[in-house]
C-alpha positions in Angstrom: 110.9 38.2 -71.5 108.2 35.1 -70.9 108.2 32.0 -73.1 106.2 31.2 -76.0 102.8 31.2 -75.1 102.6 33.7 -72.7 102.8 37.8 -72.6 103.6 40.3 -69.8 100.7 42.6 -68.8 101.3 45.1 -66.1 104.4 43.3 -64.8 102.5 39.9 -64.7 102.9 37.1 -66.9 99.9 36.0 -68.5 99.1 32.9 -70.6 98.0 33.8 -74.0 94.0 33.6 -75.0 93.5 30.4 -76.9 91.4 30.7 -80.0 88.4 28.3 -79.0 85.8 27.3 -81.6 82.2 27.3 -80.8 81.6 24.9 -78.0 78.3 24.0 -75.9 78.9 24.9 -72.2 77.6 23.3 -69.4 74.7 25.9 -68.9 73.8 25.5 -72.7 73.4 22.0 -72.3 71.3 22.2 -69.1 69.2 24.7 -70.7 68.4 22.5 -73.8 67.9 19.6 -71.7 65.2 21.7 -69.3 63.8 22.9 -72.6 63.1 19.5 -74.0 61.7 18.2 -70.7 59.3 21.4 -70.5 58.4 20.8 -73.8 57.2 17.2 -73.2 55.3 18.2 -69.9 53.0 21.2 -71.9 52.9 19.6 -75.6 53.7 16.2 -75.3 55.6 13.9 -77.6 53.1 12.5 -79.7 50.2 10.2 -79.2 52.0 7.0 -78.3 49.2 5.6 -76.4 46.7 5.9 -79.3 47.1 2.5 -80.6 46.3 1.0 -77.0 42.6 0.1 -76.6 40.2 2.3 -74.1 39.1 -0.5 -71.9 41.5 -3.0 -70.9 41.0 -6.7 -71.9 39.2 -8.7 -68.8 41.3 -10.8 -66.7 40.5 -14.1 -65.1 41.4 -14.7 -61.5 42.9 -18.0 -60.1 40.3 -18.1 -57.4 37.6 -17.4 -59.4 38.0 -20.2 -62.1 38.8 -23.1 -59.9 35.6 -25.0 -58.5 35.1 -25.5 -54.9 
């Protein structure tokens, strides 16, 4: 007779199936990550650069500002 948590199937001792809750598997997590990445590539995540001016501010170089 097998111990507790085991049963006999065709003269083999097998472990009883566990009642697992809904867990996210590795492929599910990888699929969600790929979906988020693809969504960002196609649609973007918003206008994060809308607040920046269209033209950059002019900068003075050291050689131009020093007299010779």
